[in-house]
Phi, psi and omega in degrees: 000132179292133179298151173300325183224139181231154175306325180298321176301315184297313179294326180291327182273329187239356187293320183299312182295317179299313178299324179290319187287333188240029184304326185280342184249340183286137177277161175297323179299315180295324180291320178295326177298310181306311180297322179291315181297321178298321184274345186302127175056046174230171177306336183301328186256005180075185182167212179205163178251136182243154176222140177283131184290340184262308186255355180076005178301135176244149172209157178258130179245112179266152187288150177272152179284332178069016177283137185295350177260000184276127175304334185266354198244016184261348188300308183284322176307311182301310186294324179292318184292317178300323176297319174297322185285332182306320183282356175257357184283146176248159182279060183227173173289150174237142183239148180250114182242134183241129177249130178237173176231149178295159183303320178302328175287320178300321181296319176295317181301321182300327178267357179216061190301299193300323187284309186286324178295317177299322174299321178304304177306311192286320175297316177294318176296316181295325178295312177299318185295315181294309180295322178299322187284339182292128181296343181282346180244287182238321184071038183202160174272120181258179178240162178204138167252122177252130176241130182259130166250148181238010185230162170252185185291342176261011182072009176293165179283115186213076179292130178203161178247132170261119182248130174254119187237120173298145187276064181161180181195176180270116175283160182307328181277002177095358179280162168265124183246118183272149172293159175299144181308125177074004183223131184265273177220157178299122182295322181295320175296315179302314187300311184290321179286319177302315180302312185293316180295320180296312183297324174294323177289329182289318181289330176295317179298322179292318184293333179272003179072027185264355179251146177235145185223143174209175184061218183293349179265357185304324181299337183294350178301327178284135187291336180286317176295321179297315181298319178294323177300318187281332191303318177296333179290343181281343178259335182287152174276122176284136186278119174226130176219150180246128179272177175300150177298147176295152182287343178175179185303318182298324176296325180294317180296317180301319180293312179303321182293338178276335188249331189298313184248034178291157170240172187308324176207138177278149181296336181291345181270347181282135188253314182192164178219104184217141174050042173077016181231147176249135175245135182215150178280145176217157182251124175266110186293349171284335177225066189299342187266002180239086175302137181243163178235130181249147180239127176227144177292158187301323174300313183290319177302310182298319182298319179295314179300311184291339178292349179260005170297130184271155176301150179306129170080005178288133181263119185260001175232122183223153187239138183223173178068223176286356176262000180297147184306322190297326184221023182301310188298318183293307188290328175297320180297321179297312182299322180292326177295318177298322182266001177057050173235144185279161179292137182292148176287137179233145180235138178297133173301151174295143182292322183293132177300320177293317180289317178297322179295315177302317182292319187266328183266333185080017178232140182267137181269346190247029177258134181293127179292347181266316186236353183084006172290186187262131172271136179233146181284134181237355180196148176252136176253116181278146184298156176296148178302140178292133175285168186289339180296139179286355183275003181293148187290157173222186184252027186286000000 
């Protein structure tokens, strides 16, 4: 069922004014995301006409924008990704580890997204690799799936990594080494090494001229000011926490399904749009049993949403260790042999979009909503001609 209010509705009603008011600060990527969400499942992207072979009911189905920031376009992408991951799960405990950054680092990240977000992945992965390889801890190479989110419940900028880590690894002598029951690695040890590795990378980026600063952060371009800015962060505890291990592989998949292809806010959280203000539900984790509603003017809501637009081509889901793309298949086969478990059966997904959707989502797209008969395509609706403006949406 379509939500009563969508992010697309907010952009369609107030996007033009926002683009005019913020013409000097909006990036091309943010403009493309707005245009894609506005055009999603409208005549602008074309579509087709379907008719029921039994009762003659007709309906129009417009194409999706497939933009990774669109709240309506993540369902099939999520299901396809999860189907691929299911074949990679092992019969071991899995842990959920979260790496965050302090607010002063988040401020630098907002002005240097590609550099600092990449740094977040690499520092977290290196931290897990080093600590896990230490014989005092695990003494083995583990694997990790890391998913980056950049938002909090109220859409503020809060970059952090959600990491799923198998509870064990491959020892140098080829054995499988399991973690202690219910325990992955020392969070305190992880936190301090992560802090050091991250700050070393950040200083190196400044020295290489890879960071840019403007507005109230402009003074940080000077190395002395930058060092003074970082100094307090060397003593503060950086938040890294590990949740209780999952109950089994299916719980891992259920969790990944909730986190991997999220966008900054789901349409289901939107409550209302009146008098230039947006109301949406949010969860206060200090009072998790009391859902709250926040009200923002449309300009501030749009600004908060758009600050989570990722740089073009940036990968927000990454694999490390024995789950890295370059050798995942080979190392998983070795681990299954060590654990004496068979390789999972895999089936090629159906080539047809409708069949693939039905197989992965469990819902058929070709059933008549009136009589249950079969809907067949009877006409194609071509997308509207692209305007001359380079801000026309695409599916990147």
